[in-house]
C-alpha positions in Angstrom: 0.0 0.0 0.0 2.9 2.4 0.7 4.0 2.1 -2.9 0.5 3.1 -4.1 0.4 5.9 -1.6 3.8 7.3 -2.7 2.7 7.3 -6.4 -0.7 8.9 -5.5 1.1 11.6 -3.5 3.5 12.2 -6.3 0.7 12.7 -8.7 -1.3 15.0 -6.4 1.8 17.1 -5.7 1.8 18.2 -9.3 -1.5 20.0 -8.7 -0.9 21.7 -5.4 0.6 25.2 -5.3 1.6 25.3 -1.7 4.1 22.6 -0.7 3.4 23.3 3.0 0.1 21.4 2.8 2.1 18.2 2.5 4.0 18.8 5.8 1.5 16.9 7.9 -0.5 14.9 5.5 -1.8 11.4 6.3 -4.2 9.0 4.7 -7.2 10.9 6.0 -6.1 14.2 4.6 -8.9 15.7 2.5 -8.0 16.4 -1.1 -10.1 19.5 -1.6 -10.2 20.9 2.0 -6.8 20.1 3.3 -4.6 20.0 0.1 -6.5 22.9 -1.5 -6.8 21.1 -4.8 -9.8 22.4 -6.7 -12.4 20.3 -8.4 -11.0 21.0 -11.9 -7.7 19.6 -10.9 -9.3 16.5 -9.5 -10.2 15.6 -13.1 -6.5 15.9 -14.0 -5.5 13.8 -11.0 -8.0 11.1 -11.9 -6.7 11.0 -15.5 -3.1 10.7 -14.3 -4.1 7.9 -11.8 -6.0 6.0 -14.5 -3.0 6.2 -16.8 -0.4 5.4 -14.1 -2.3 2.4 -12.7 -4.0 1.2 -15.9 -7.5 1.5 -14.4 -10.7 3.3 -15.1 -12.7 5.1 -12.4 -16.4 5.6 -13.0 -18.0 9.0 -12.4 -19.8 7.8 -9.3 -16.5 6.6 -7.8 -14.8 10.0 -8.5 -17.4 11.8 -6.4 -16.4 9.6 -3.5 -12.7 10.5 -3.6 -12.6 12.7 -0.5 -9.3 11.6 1.2 -6.0 10.1 0.1 -7.2 6.8 1.6 -10.3 6.9 -0.6 -8.1 7.2 -3.7 -5.8 4.4 -2.6 -8.8 2.1 -1.9 -10.3 2.8 -5.3 -7.0 2.0 -7.0 -6.7 -1.3 -5.0 -10.3 -2.2 -5.8 -9.9 -1.5 -9.6 -6.6 -3.3 -9.7 -8.0 -6.7 -8.7 
């Protein structure tokens, strides 16, 4: 799981403009509220994740991606 987490964080960091938001992140860090990533950037993140992990996330799944943990769980689920 740590390997997935590291890749997810690497992807998300491309879309954050304030590196300080990553100082105290954990798996329950909220993507929009805590990392200050806007909803338009979420689409870019999802596209990058789909490409990186060779998966496809449905629209209803994307709406449930609130925390870093949620993203990791979706990747694990779709990778089965």
